[in-house]
KESE-344453 format. One record per residue: residue in one letter; x, y, z of N, C-alpha, C, O in turn. Coordinates in nm, 4 decimals. Example, Ala and Ser with C-alpha at 12.3 -4.5 7.8 and 13.67 -1.06 7.14 Angstrom:
! KESE-344453
<atom><residuo>a</residuo><n_px>1.3190</n_px><n_py>-0.5690</n_py><n_pz>0.7800</n_pz><ca_px>1.2300</ca_px><ca_py>-0.4500</ca_py><ca_pz>0.7800</ca_pz><c_px>1.3200</c_px><c_py>-0.3300</c_py><c_pz>0.7800</c_pz><o_px>1.4236</o_px><o_py>-0.3319</o_py><o_pz>0.8465</o_pz></atom>
<atom><residuo>s</residuo><n_px>1.2850</n_px><n_py>-0.2250</n_py><n_pz>0.7080</n_pz><ca_px>1.3670</ca_px><ca_py>-0.1060</ca_py><ca_pz>0.7140</ca_pz><c_px>1.2900</c_px><c_py>0.0030</c_py><c_pz>0.7870</c_pz><o_px>1.3409</o_px><o_py>0.1138</o_py><o_pz>0.8039</o_pz></atom>
***
This chain:
! KESE-344453
<atom><residuo>m</residuo><n_px>2.9417</n_px><n_py>-1.9847</n_py><n_pz>-7.0537</n_pz><ca_px>2.9961</ca_px><ca_py>-2.1180</ca_py><ca_pz>-7.0349</ca_pz><c_px>2.8864</c_px><c_py>-2.2100</c_py><c_pz>-6.9844</c_pz><o_px>2.8172</o_px><o_py>-2.1746</o_py><o_pz>-6.8890</o_pz></atom>
<atom><residuo>p</residuo><n_px>2.8680</n_px><n_py>-2.3262</n_py><n_pz>-7.0443</n_pz><ca_px>2.7673</ca_px><ca_py>-2.4204</ca_py><ca_pz>-6.9961</ca_pz><c_px>2.8012</c_px><c_py>-2.4694</c_py><c_pz>-6.8554</c_pz><o_px>2.9179</o_px><o_py>-2.4852</o_py><o_pz>-6.8197</o_pz></atom>
<atom><residuo>s</residuo><n_px>2.6979</n_px><n_py>-2.4929</n_py><n_pz>-6.7776</n_pz><ca_px>2.7163</ca_px><ca_py>-2.5409</ca_py><ca_pz>-6.6413</ca_pz><c_px>2.7169</c_px><c_py>-2.6936</c_py><c_pz>-6.6387</c_pz><o_px>2.6466</o_px><o_py>-2.7575</o_py><o_pz>-6.7170</o_pz></atom>
<atom><residuo>t</residuo><n_px>2.7946</n_px><n_py>-2.7508</n_py><n_pz>-6.5504</n_pz><ca_px>2.7950</ca_px><ca_py>-2.8958</ca_py><ca_pz>-6.5332</ca_pz><c_px>2.6892</c_px><c_py>-2.9380</c_py><c_pz>-6.4325</c_pz><o_px>2.6660</o_px><o_py>-3.0574</o_py><o_pz>-6.4135</o_pz></atom>
<atom><residuo>v</residuo><n_px>2.6246</n_px><n_py>-2.8413</n_py><n_pz>-6.3676</n_pz><ca_px>2.5262</ca_px><ca_py>-2.8702</ca_py><ca_pz>-6.2636</ca_pz><c_px>2.3853</c_px><c_py>-2.8253</c_py><c_pz>-6.3036</c_pz><o_px>2.2876</o_px><o_py>-2.8951</o_py><o_pz>-6.2767</o_pz></atom>
<atom><residuo>i</residuo><n_px>2.3756</n_px><n_py>-2.7105</n_py><n_pz>-6.3668</n_pz><ca_px>2.2459</ca_px><ca_py>-2.6510</ca_py><ca_pz>-6.4007</ca_pz><c_px>2.2190</c_px><c_py>-2.6687</c_py><c_pz>-6.5498</c_pz><o_px>2.2961</o_px><o_py>-2.6229</o_py><o_pz>-6.6341</o_pz></atom>
<atom><residuo>r</residuo><n_px>2.1084</n_px><n_py>-2.7358</n_py><n_pz>-6.5807</n_pz><ca_px>2.0717</ca_px><ca_py>-2.7592</ca_py><ca_pz>-6.7207</ca_pz><c_px>2.0121</c_px><c_py>-2.6340</c_py><c_pz>-6.7826</c_pz><o_px>2.0512</o_px><o_py>-2.5932</o_py><o_pz>-6.8920</o_pz></atom>
<atom><residuo>r</residuo><n_px>1.9168</n_px><n_py>-2.5728</n_py><n_pz>-6.7121</n_pz><ca_px>1.8517</ca_px><ca_py>-2.4512</ca_py><ca_pz>-6.7629</ca_pz><c_px>1.7817</c_px><c_py>-2.3803</c_py><c_pz>-6.6485</c_pz><o_px>1.7588</o_px><o_py>-2.4375</o_py><o_pz>-6.5419</o_pz></atom>
<atom><residuo>f</residuo><n_px>1.7486</n_px><n_py>-2.2557</n_py><n_pz>-6.6728</n_pz><ca_px>1.6704</ca_px><ca_py>-2.1805</ca_py><ca_pz>-6.5745</ca_pz><c_px>1.5831</c_px><c_py>-2.0804</c_py><c_pz>-6.6480</c_pz><o_px>1.6121</o_px><o_py>-2.0407</o_py><o_pz>-6.7608</o_pz></atom>
<atom><residuo>m</residuo><n_px>1.4752</n_px><n_py>-2.0405</n_py><n_pz>-6.5813</n_pz><ca_px>1.3788</ca_px><ca_py>-1.9476</ca_py><ca_pz>-6.6384</ca_pz><c_px>1.3322</c_px><c_py>-1.8537</c_py><c_pz>-6.5277</c_pz><o_px>1.3108</o_px><o_py>-1.8959</o_py><o_pz>-6.4140</o_pz></atom>
<atom><residuo>y</residuo><n_px>1.3170</n_px><n_py>-1.7283</n_py><n_pz>-6.5615</n_pz><ca_px>1.2741</ca_px><ca_py>-1.6294</ca_py><ca_pz>-6.4631</ca_pz><c_px>1.1481</c_px><c_py>-1.5591</c_py><c_pz>-6.5110</c_pz><o_px>1.1369</o_px><o_py>-1.5225</o_py><o_pz>-6.6280</o_pz></atom>
<atom><residuo>v</residuo><n_px>1.0531</n_px><n_py>-1.5404</n_py><n_pz>-6.4195</n_pz><ca_px>0.9295</ca_px><ca_py>-1.4669</ca_py><ca_pz>-6.4484</ca_pz><c_px>0.9312</c_px><c_py>-1.3407</c_py><c_pz>-6.3623</c_pz><o_px>0.9054</o_px><o_py>-1.3475</o_py><o_pz>-6.2422</o_pz></atom>
<atom><residuo>p</residuo><n_px>0.9614</n_px><n_py>-1.2260</n_py><n_pz>-6.4226</n_pz><ca_px>0.9740</ca_px><ca_py>-1.1023</ca_py><ca_pz>-6.3441</ca_pz><c_px>0.8465</c_px><c_py>-1.0620</c_py><c_pz>-6.2695</c_pz><o_px>0.8539</o_px><o_py>-1.0081</o_py><o_pz>-6.1591</o_pz></atom>
<atom><residuo>d</residuo><n_px>0.7309</n_px><n_py>-1.0876</n_py><n_pz>-6.3286</n_pz><ca_px>0.6046</ca_px><ca_py>-1.0465</ca_py><ca_pz>-6.2660</ca_pz><c_px>0.5826</c_px><c_py>-1.1150</c_py><c_pz>-6.1305</c_pz><o_px>0.5274</o_px><o_py>-1.0552</o_py><o_pz>-6.0381</o_pz></atom>
<atom><residuo>t</residuo><n_px>0.6259</n_px><n_py>-1.2391</n_py><n_pz>-6.1201</n_pz><ca_px>0.6066</ca_px><ca_py>-1.3143</ca_py><ca_pz>-5.9956</ca_pz><c_px>0.7355</c_px><c_py>-1.3289</c_py><c_pz>-5.9154</c_pz><o_px>0.7341</o_px><o_py>-1.3793</o_py><o_pz>-5.8031</o_pz></atom>
<atom><residuo>k</residuo><n_px>0.8480</n_px><n_py>-1.2842</n_py><n_pz>-5.9742</n_pz><ca_px>0.9801</ca_px><ca_py>-1.2966</ca_py><ca_pz>-5.9126</ca_pz><c_px>1.0147</c_px><c_py>-1.4419</c_py><c_pz>-5.8813</c_pz><o_px>1.0753</o_px><o_py>-1.4722</o_py><o_pz>-5.7786</o_pz></atom>
<atom><residuo>e</residuo><n_px>0.9748</n_px><n_py>-1.5313</n_py><n_pz>-5.9723</n_pz><ca_px>1.0034</ca_px><ca_py>-1.6735</ca_py><ca_pz>-5.9552</ca_pz><c_px>1.1115</c_px><c_py>-1.7189</c_py><c_pz>-6.0528</c_pz><o_px>1.1039</o_px><o_py>-1.6948</o_py><o_pz>-6.1733</o_pz></atom>
<atom><residuo>l</residuo><n_px>1.2107</n_px><n_py>-1.7845</n_py><n_pz>-5.9974</n_pz><ca_px>1.3208</ca_px><ca_py>-1.8405</ca_py><ca_pz>-6.0747</ca_pz><c_px>1.3087</c_px><c_py>-1.9917</c_py><c_pz>-6.0701</c_pz><o_px>1.3149</o_px><o_py>-2.0514</o_py><o_pz>-5.9626</o_pz></atom>
<atom><residuo>t</residuo><n_px>1.2913</n_px><n_py>-2.0540</n_py><n_pz>-6.1858</n_pz><ca_px>1.2852</ca_px><ca_py>-2.1999</ca_py><ca_pz>-6.1947</ca_pz><c_px>1.4207</c_px><c_py>-2.2488</c_py><c_pz>-6.2426</c_pz><o_px>1.4727</o_px><o_py>-2.2030</o_py><o_pz>-6.3443</o_pz></atom>
<atom><residuo>v</residuo><n_px>1.4772</n_px><n_py>-2.3427</n_py><n_pz>-6.1672</n_pz><ca_px>1.6086</ca_px><ca_py>-2.3971</ca_py><ca_pz>-6.2000</ca_pz><c_px>1.5957</c_px><c_py>-2.5473</c_py><c_pz>-6.2198</c_pz><o_px>1.5430</o_px><o_py>-2.6177</o_py><o_pz>-6.1336</o_pz></atom>
<atom><residuo>e</residuo><n_px>1.6441</n_px><n_py>-2.5961</n_py><n_pz>-6.3337</n_pz><ca_px>1.6474</ca_px><ca_py>-2.7397</ca_py><ca_pz>-6.3603</ca_pz><c_px>1.7928</c_px><c_py>-2.7842</c_py><c_pz>-6.3594</c_pz><o_px>1.8775</o_px><o_py>-2.7286</o_py><o_pz>-6.4294</o_pz></atom>
<atom><residuo>f</residuo><n_px>1.8194</n_px><n_py>-2.8854</n_py><n_pz>-6.2787</n_pz><ca_px>1.9546</ca_px><ca_py>-2.9374</ca_py><ca_pz>-6.2659</ca_pz><c_px>1.9765</c_px><c_py>-3.0519</c_py><c_pz>-6.3640</c_pz><o_px>1.8803</o_px><o_py>-3.1080</o_py><o_pz>-6.4164</o_pz></atom>
<atom><residuo>v</residuo><n_px>2.1001</n_px><n_py>-3.0864</n_py><n_pz>-6.3887</n_pz><ca_px>2.1303</ca_px><ca_py>-3.1937</ca_py><ca_pz>-6.4831</ca_pz><c_px>2.0744</c_px><c_py>-3.3270</c_py><c_pz>-6.4347</c_pz><o_px>2.0590</o_px><o_py>-3.4199</o_py><o_pz>-6.5141</o_pz></atom>
<atom><residuo>t</residuo><n_px>2.0444</n_px><n_py>-3.3375</n_py><n_pz>-6.3078</n_pz><ca_px>1.9836</ca_px><ca_py>-3.4594</ca_py><ca_pz>-6.2527</ca_pz><c_px>1.8367</c_px><c_py>-3.4720</c_py><c_pz>-6.2911</c_pz><o_px>1.7763</o_px><o_py>-3.5781</o_py><o_pz>-6.2752</o_pz></atom>
<atom><residuo>g</residuo><n_px>1.7790</n_px><n_py>-3.3612</n_py><n_pz>-6.3427</n_pz><ca_px>1.6372</ca_px><ca_py>-3.3604</ca_py><ca_pz>-6.3781</ca_pz><c_px>1.5500</c_px><c_py>-3.2991</c_py><c_pz>-6.2703</c_pz><o_px>1.4325</o_px><o_py>-3.2716</o_py><o_pz>-6.2950</o_pz></atom>
<atom><residuo>r</residuo><n_px>1.6041</n_px><n_py>-3.2769</n_py><n_pz>-6.1517</n_pz><ca_px>1.5257</ca_px><ca_py>-3.2152</ca_py><ca_pz>-6.0448</ca_pz><c_px>1.5065</c_px><c_py>-3.0674</c_py><c_pz>-6.0761</c_pz><o_px>1.5968</o_px><o_py>-3.0006</o_py><o_pz>-6.1264</o_pz></atom>
<atom><residuo>r</residuo><n_px>1.3848</n_px><n_py>-3.0171</n_py><n_pz>-6.0447</n_pz><ca_px>1.3512</ca_px><ca_py>-2.8784</ca_py><ca_pz>-6.0720</ca_pz><c_px>1.2996</c_px><c_py>-2.8116</c_py><c_pz>-5.9454</c_pz><o_px>1.2241</o_px><o_py>-2.8709</o_py><o_pz>-5.8683</o_pz></atom>
<atom><residuo>y</residuo><n_px>1.3413</n_px><n_py>-2.6881</n_py><n_pz>-5.9258</n_pz><ca_px>1.3018</ca_px><ca_py>-2.6105</ca_py><ca_pz>-5.8094</ca_pz><c_px>1.2580</c_px><c_py>-2.4723</c_py><c_pz>-5.8531</c_pz><o_px>1.3105</o_px><o_py>-2.4161</o_py><o_pz>-5.9492</o_pz></atom>
<atom><residuo>v</residuo><n_px>1.1601</n_px><n_py>-2.4181</n_py><n_pz>-5.7806</n_pz><ca_px>1.1150</ca_px><ca_py>-2.2814</ca_py><ca_pz>-5.8029</ca_pz><c_px>1.1567</c_px><c_py>-2.2004</c_py><c_pz>-5.6807</c_pz><o_px>1.1212</o_px><o_py>-2.2329</o_py><o_pz>-5.5674</o_pz></atom>
<atom><residuo>y</residuo><n_px>1.2323</n_px><n_py>-2.0950</n_py><n_pz>-5.7061</n_pz><ca_px>1.2763</ca_px><ca_py>-2.0036</ca_py><ca_pz>-5.6008</ca_pz><c_px>1.1906</c_px><c_py>-1.8789</c_py><c_pz>-5.6093</c_pz><o_px>1.1767</o_px><o_py>-1.8196</o_py><o_pz>-5.7162</o_pz></atom>
<atom><residuo>s</residuo><n_px>1.1329</n_px><n_py>-1.8389</n_py><n_pz>-5.4962</n_pz><ca_px>1.0397</ca_px><ca_py>-1.7258</ca_py><ca_pz>-5.4908</ca_pz><c_px>1.1084</c_px><c_py>-1.6008</c_py><c_pz>-5.4390</c_pz><o_px>1.2107</o_px><o_py>-1.6065</o_py><o_pz>-5.3707</o_pz></atom>
<atom><residuo>e</residuo><n_px>1.0482</n_px><n_py>-1.4871</n_py><n_pz>-5.4743</n_pz><ca_px>1.0928</ca_px><ca_py>-1.3570</ca_py><ca_pz>-5.4240</ca_pz><c_px>1.2364</c_px><c_py>-1.3225</c_py><c_pz>-5.4671</c_pz><o_px>1.3088</o_px><o_py>-1.2545</o_py><o_pz>-5.3943</o_pz></atom>
<atom><residuo>v</residuo><n_px>1.2763</n_px><n_py>-1.3695</n_py><n_pz>-5.5845</n_pz><ca_px>1.4114</ca_px><ca_py>-1.3437</ca_py><ca_pz>-5.6341</ca_pz><c_px>1.4105</c_px><c_py>-1.2127</c_py><c_pz>-5.7136</c_pz><o_px>1.3416</o_px><o_py>-1.2029</o_py><o_pz>-5.8152</o_pz></atom>
<atom><residuo>p</residuo><n_px>1.4859</n_px><n_py>-1.1128</n_py><n_pz>-5.6687</n_pz><ca_px>1.4910</ca_px><ca_py>-0.9859</ca_py><ca_pz>-5.7429</ca_pz><c_px>1.5551</c_px><c_py>-1.0039</c_py><c_pz>-5.8805</c_pz><o_px>1.6430</o_px><o_py>-1.0880</o_py><o_pz>-5.8993</o_pz></atom>
<atom><residuo>e</residuo><n_px>1.5096</n_px><n_py>-0.9239</n_py><n_pz>-5.9749</n_pz><ca_px>1.5596</ca_px><ca_py>-0.9344</ca_py><ca_pz>-6.1115</ca_pz><c_px>1.7108</c_px><c_py>-0.9085</c_py><c_pz>-6.1198</c_pz><o_px>1.7796</o_px><o_py>-0.9689</o_py><o_pz>-6.2021</o_pz></atom>
<atom><residuo>d</residuo><n_px>1.7616</n_px><n_py>-0.8197</n_py><n_pz>-6.0354</n_pz><ca_px>1.9058</ca_px><ca_py>-0.7926</ca_py><ca_pz>-6.0347</ca_pz><c_px>1.9861</c_px><c_py>-0.9184</c_py><c_pz>-6.0001</c_pz><o_px>2.0929</o_px><o_py>-0.9421</o_py><o_pz>-6.0565</o_pz></atom>
<atom><residuo>d</residuo><n_px>1.9339</n_px><n_py>-0.9982</n_py><n_pz>-5.9073</n_pz><ca_px>2.0020</ca_px><ca_py>-1.1226</ca_py><ca_pz>-5.8696</ca_pz><c_px>2.0019</c_px><c_py>-1.2217</c_py><c_pz>-5.9855</c_pz><o_px>2.0993</o_px><o_py>-1.2940</o_py><o_pz>-6.0067</o_pz></atom>
<atom><residuo>v</residuo><n_px>1.8926</n_px><n_py>-1.2244</n_py><n_pz>-6.0597</n_pz><ca_px>1.8840</ca_px><ca_py>-1.3146</ca_py><ca_pz>-6.1751</ca_pz><c_px>1.9800</c_px><c_py>-1.2693</c_py><c_pz>-6.2847</c_pz><o_px>2.0440</o_px><o_py>-1.3523</o_py><o_pz>-6.3492</o_pz></atom>
<atom><residuo>q</residuo><n_px>1.9903</n_px><n_py>-1.1391</n_py><n_pz>-6.3061</n_pz><ca_px>2.0837</ca_px><ca_py>-1.0889</ca_py><ca_pz>-6.4064</ca_pz><c_px>2.2280</c_px><c_py>-1.1241</c_py><c_pz>-6.3702</c_pz><o_px>2.3074</o_px><o_py>-1.1594</o_py><o_pz>-6.4574</o_pz></atom>
<atom><residuo>a</residuo><n_px>2.2614</n_px><n_py>-1.1145</n_py><n_pz>-6.2424</n_pz><ca_px>2.3960</ca_px><ca_py>-1.1527</ca_py><ca_pz>-6.1980</ca_pz><c_px>2.4178</c_px><c_py>-1.3019</c_py><c_pz>-6.2200</c_pz><o_px>2.5263</o_px><o_py>-1.3429</o_py><o_pz>-6.2613</o_pz></atom>
<atom><residuo>f</residuo><n_px>2.3169</n_px><n_py>-1.3829</n_py><n_pz>-6.1933</n_pz><ca_px>2.3236</ca_px><ca_py>-1.5278</ca_py><ca_pz>-6.2141</ca_pz><c_px>2.3415</c_px><c_py>-1.5572</c_py><c_pz>-6.3631</c_pz><o_px>2.4244</o_px><o_py>-1.6400</o_py><o_pz>-6.4011</o_pz></atom>
<atom><residuo>r</residuo><n_px>2.2643</n_px><n_py>-1.4899</n_py><n_pz>-6.4461</n_pz><ca_px>2.2691</ca_px><ca_py>-1.5107</ca_py><ca_pz>-6.5903</ca_pz><c_px>2.4082</c_px><c_py>-1.4791</c_py><c_pz>-6.6465</c_pz><o_px>2.4562</o_px><o_py>-1.5487</o_py><o_pz>-6.7359</o_pz></atom>
<atom><residuo>s</residuo><n_px>2.4719</n_px><n_py>-1.3754</n_py><n_pz>-6.5947</n_pz><ca_px>2.6018</ca_px><ca_py>-1.3345</ca_py><ca_pz>-6.6479</ca_pz><c_px>2.7206</c_px><c_py>-1.3991</c_py><c_pz>-6.5758</c_pz><o_px>2.8353</o_px><o_py>-1.3769</o_py><o_pz>-6.6146</o_pz></atom>
<atom><residuo>a</residuo><n_px>2.6949</n_px><n_py>-1.4774</n_py><n_pz>-6.4730</n_pz><ca_px>2.8038</ca_px><ca_py>-1.5413</ca_py><ca_pz>-6.3985</ca_pz><c_px>2.8771</c_px><c_py>-1.6424</c_py><c_pz>-6.4856</c_pz><o_px>2.8150</o_px><o_py>-1.7173</o_py><o_pz>-6.5610</o_pz></atom>
<atom><residuo>f</residuo><n_px>3.0079</n_px><n_py>-1.6438</n_py><n_pz>-6.4748</n_pz><ca_px>3.0891</ca_px><ca_py>-1.7396</ca_py><ca_pz>-6.5498</ca_pz><c_px>3.0633</c_px><c_py>-1.8819</c_py><c_pz>-6.5015</c_pz><o_px>3.0464</o_px><o_py>-1.9732</o_py><o_pz>-6.5823</o_pz></atom>
<atom><residuo>a</residuo><n_px>3.0602</n_px><n_py>-1.9007</n_py><n_pz>-6.3695</n_pz><ca_px>3.0354</ca_px><ca_py>-2.0327</ca_py><ca_pz>-6.3100</ca_pz><c_px>2.8962</c_px><c_py>-2.0308</c_py><c_pz>-6.2474</c_pz><o_px>2.8792</o_px><o_py>-1.9913</o_py><o_pz>-6.1321</o_pz></atom>
<atom><residuo>k</residuo><n_px>2.7975</n_px><n_py>-2.0739</n_py><n_pz>-6.3250</n_pz><ca_px>2.6577</ca_px><ca_py>-2.0690</ca_py><ca_pz>-6.2800</ca_pz><c_px>2.6353</c_px><c_py>-2.1479</c_py><c_pz>-6.1507</c_pz><o_px>2.5677</o_px><o_py>-2.0999</o_py><o_pz>-6.0597</o_pz></atom>
<atom><residuo>g</residuo><n_px>2.6913</n_px><n_py>-2.2678</n_py><n_pz>-6.1425</n_pz><ca_px>2.6719</ca_px><ca_py>-2.3498</ca_py><ca_pz>-6.0230</ca_pz><c_px>2.7278</c_px><c_py>-2.2848</c_py><c_pz>-5.8983</c_pz><o_px>2.6642</o_px><o_py>-2.2865</o_py><o_pz>-5.7930</o_pz></atom>
<atom><residuo>t</residuo><n_px>2.8459</n_px><n_py>-2.2278</n_py><n_pz>-5.9096</n_pz><ca_px>2.9080</ca_px><ca_py>-2.1597</ca_py><ca_pz>-5.7956</ca_pz><c_px>2.8262</c_px><c_py>-2.0379</c_py><c_pz>-5.7549</c_pz><o_px>2.8019</o_px><o_py>-2.0152</o_py><o_pz>-5.6364</o_pz></atom>
<atom><residuo>h</residuo><n_px>2.7841</n_px><n_py>-1.9603</n_py><n_pz>-5.8530</n_pz><ca_px>2.7022</ca_px><ca_py>-1.8420</ca_py><ca_pz>-5.8236</ca_pz><c_px>2.5703</c_px><c_py>-1.8831</c_py><c_pz>-5.7585</c_pz><o_px>2.5276</o_px><o_py>-1.8230</o_py><o_pz>-5.6599</o_pz></atom>
<atom><residuo>f</residuo><n_px>2.5071</n_px><n_py>-1.9845</n_py><n_pz>-5.8134</n_pz><ca_px>2.3810</ca_px><ca_py>-2.0342</ca_py><ca_pz>-5.7578</ca_pz><c_px>2.3988</c_px><c_py>-2.0745</c_py><c_pz>-5.6119</c_pz><o_px>2.3203</o_px><o_py>-2.0340</o_py><o_pz>-5.5261</o_pz></atom>
<atom><residuo>n</residuo><n_px>2.5009</n_px><n_py>-2.1536</n_py><n_pz>-5.5839</n_pz><ca_px>2.5236</ca_px><ca_py>-2.2010</ca_py><ca_pz>-5.4467</ca_pz><c_px>2.5530</c_px><c_py>-2.0870</c_py><c_pz>-5.3504</c_pz><o_px>2.5114</o_px><o_py>-2.0910</o_py><o_pz>-5.2347</o_pz></atom>
<atom><residuo>r</residuo><n_px>2.6233</n_px><n_py>-1.9873</n_py><n_pz>-5.3966</n_pz><ca_px>2.6653</ca_px><ca_py>-1.8771</ca_py><ca_pz>-5.3091</ca_pz><c_px>2.5561</c_px><c_py>-1.7726</c_py><c_pz>-5.2880</c_pz><o_px>2.5448</o_px><o_py>-1.7167</o_py><o_pz>-5.1789</o_pz></atom>
<atom><residuo>y</residuo><n_px>2.4755</n_px><n_py>-1.7455</n_py><n_pz>-5.3905</n_pz><ca_px>2.3840</ca_px><ca_py>-1.6313</ca_py><ca_pz>-5.3826</ca_pz><c_px>2.2350</c_px><c_py>-1.6631</c_py><c_pz>-5.3929</c_pz><o_px>2.1525</o_px><o_py>-1.5766</o_py><o_pz>-5.3633</o_pz></atom>
<atom><residuo>i</residuo><n_px>2.1983</n_px><n_py>-1.7835</n_py><n_pz>-5.4336</n_pz><ca_px>2.0556</ca_px><ca_py>-1.8145</ca_py><ca_pz>-5.4513</ca_pz><c_px>2.0111</c_px><c_py>-1.9267</c_py><c_pz>-5.3578</c_pz><o_px>1.9183</o_px><o_py>-1.9090</o_py><o_pz>-5.2789</o_pz></atom>
<atom><residuo>r</residuo><n_px>2.0768</n_px><n_py>-2.0414</n_py><n_pz>-5.3667</n_pz><ca_px>2.0400</ca_px><ca_py>-2.1534</ca_py><ca_pz>-5.2800</ca_pz><c_px>2.0497</c_px><c_py>-2.1106</c_py><c_pz>-5.1337</c_pz><o_px>2.1468</o_px><o_py>-2.0461</o_py><o_pz>-5.0941</o_pz></atom>
<atom><residuo>d</residuo><n_px>1.9528</n_px><n_py>-2.1451</n_py><n_pz>-5.0564</n_pz><ca_px>1.9443</ca_px><ca_py>-2.1127</ca_py><ca_pz>-4.9135</ca_pz><c_px>1.9243</c_px><c_py>-1.9638</c_py><c_pz>-4.8848</c_pz><o_px>1.9301</o_px><o_py>-1.9224</o_py><o_pz>-4.7689</o_pz></atom>
<atom><residuo>h</residuo><n_px>1.9006</n_px><n_py>-1.8822</n_py><n_pz>-4.9888</n_pz><ca_px>1.8759</ca_px><ca_py>-1.7396</ca_py><ca_pz>-4.9677</ca_pz><c_px>1.7327</c_px><c_py>-1.7003</c_py><c_pz>-5.0009</c_pz><o_px>1.6869</o_px><o_py>-1.5928</o_py><o_pz>-4.9621</o_pz></atom>
<atom><residuo>f</residuo><n_px>1.6619</n_px><n_py>-1.7869</n_py><n_pz>-5.0724</n_pz><ca_px>1.5246</ca_px><ca_py>-1.7572</ca_py><ca_pz>-5.1127</ca_pz><c_px>1.4368</c_px><c_py>-1.8789</c_py><c_pz>-5.0851</c_pz><o_px>1.4842</o_px><o_py>-1.9924</o_py><o_pz>-5.0904</o_pz></atom>
<atom><residuo>p</residuo><n_px>1.3085</n_px><n_py>-1.8554</n_py><n_pz>-5.0555</n_pz><ca_px>1.2173</ca_px><ca_py>-1.9688</ca_py><ca_pz>-5.0364</ca_pz><c_px>1.2112</c_px><c_py>-2.0514</c_py><c_pz>-5.1650</c_pz><o_px>1.2112</o_px><o_py>-1.9963</o_py><o_pz>-5.2751</o_pz></atom>
<atom><residuo>c</residuo><n_px>1.2059</n_px><n_py>-2.1839</n_py><n_pz>-5.1498</n_pz><ca_px>1.1981</ca_px><ca_py>-2.2675</ca_py><ca_pz>-5.2695</ca_pz><c_px>1.1113</c_px><c_py>-2.3893</c_py><c_pz>-5.2448</c_pz><o_px>1.0840</o_px><o_py>-2.4288</o_py><o_pz>-5.1314</o_pz></atom>
<atom><residuo>r</residuo><n_px>1.0694</n_px><n_py>-2.4466</n_py><n_pz>-5.3558</n_pz><ca_px>0.9933</ca_px><ca_py>-2.5730</ca_py><ca_pz>-5.3507</ca_pz><c_px>1.0339</c_px><c_py>-2.6541</c_py><c_pz>-5.4725</c_pz><o_px>1.0624</o_px><o_py>-2.5996</o_py><o_pz>-5.5792</o_pz></atom>
<atom><residuo>e</residuo><n_px>1.0359</n_px><n_py>-2.7845</n_py><n_pz>-5.4543</n_pz><ca_px>1.0667</ca_px><ca_py>-2.8744</ca_py><ca_pz>-5.5669</ca_pz><c_px>0.9390</c_px><c_py>-2.8967</c_py><c_pz>-5.6454</c_pz><o_px>0.8310</o_px><o_py>-2.9090</o_py><o_pz>-5.5876</o_pz></atom>
<atom><residuo>i</residuo><n_px>0.9516</n_px><n_py>-2.9019</n_py><n_pz>-5.7771</n_pz><ca_px>0.8363</ca_px><ca_py>-2.9323</ca_py><ca_pz>-5.8607</ca_pz><c_px>0.8636</c_px><c_py>-3.0638</c_py><c_pz>-5.9329</c_pz><o_px>0.9780</o_px><o_py>-3.0984</o_py><o_pz>-5.9622</o_pz></atom>
<atom><residuo>a</residuo><n_px>0.7569</n_px><n_py>-3.1350</n_py><n_pz>-5.9604</n_pz><ca_px>0.7698</ca_px><ca_py>-3.2656</ca_py><ca_pz>-6.0252</ca_pz><c_px>0.8252</c_px><c_py>-3.2505</c_py><c_pz>-6.1651</c_pz><o_px>0.7953</o_px><o_py>-3.1534</o_py><o_pz>-6.2347</o_pz></atom>
<atom><residuo>s</residuo><n_px>0.9049</n_px><n_py>-3.3452</n_py><n_pz>-6.2055</n_pz><ca_px>0.9584</ca_px><ca_py>-3.3414</ca_py><ca_pz>-6.3418</ca_pz><c_px>0.8489</c_px><c_py>-3.3735</c_py><c_pz>-6.4410</c_pz><o_px>0.7484</o_px><o_py>-3.4355</o_py><o_pz>-6.4062</o_pz></atom>
<atom><residuo>a</residuo><n_px>0.8682</n_px><n_py>-3.3317</n_py><n_pz>-6.5629</n_pz><ca_px>0.7685</ca_px><ca_py>-3.3541</ca_py><ca_pz>-6.6687</ca_pz><c_px>0.7477</c_px><c_py>-3.5019</c_py><c_pz>-6.6955</c_pz><o_px>0.6414</o_px><o_py>-3.5420</o_py><o_pz>-6.7430</o_pz></atom>
<atom><residuo>s</residuo><n_px>0.8486</n_px><n_py>-3.5838</n_py><n_pz>-6.6654</n_pz><ca_px>0.8386</ca_px><ca_py>-3.7274</ca_py><ca_pz>-6.6944</ca_pz><c_px>0.7749</c_px><c_py>-3.8052</c_py><c_pz>-6.5801</c_pz><o_px>0.7533</o_px><o_py>-3.9256</o_py><o_pz>-6.5934</o_pz></atom>
<atom><residuo>a</residuo><n_px>0.7442</n_px><n_py>-3.7396</n_py><n_pz>-6.4676</n_pz><ca_px>0.6835</ca_px><ca_py>-3.8082</ca_py><ca_pz>-6.3536</ca_pz><c_px>0.5401</c_px><c_py>-3.8468</c_py><c_pz>-6.3866</c_pz><o_px>0.4694</o_px><o_py>-3.7737</o_py><o_pz>-6.4559</o_pz></atom>
<atom><residuo>d</residuo><n_px>0.4981</n_px><n_py>-3.9617</n_py><n_pz>-6.3368</n_pz><ca_px>0.3606</ca_px><ca_py>-4.0093</ca_py><ca_pz>-6.3599</ca_pz><c_px>0.2675</c_px><c_py>-3.9614</c_py><c_pz>-6.2527</c_pz><o_px>0.1483</o_px><o_py>-3.9919</o_py><o_pz>-6.2562</o_pz></atom>
***
C-alpha cells in the first residue's frame, strides 16, 4: 500500500543506512539500522505508522539536503 507520508526509502546493508524521503521532500539518513528492521518496514501495511513506532527516534539520523537545493 502506498504511504501518504513516505515517498520512498532505500537501504544499504553494507553501511546499515536507511534513507527515507518524505512526501514533503525532506530526506533523512538513519544509521545503524539492522536489515531485519528494514525488512519489517518494507513489509508493513502502514509504512508511516511502522516508521514512527520502530524507526524514528530509535536510530541516529541526520537530514540531508534535497536534490533541488542550491
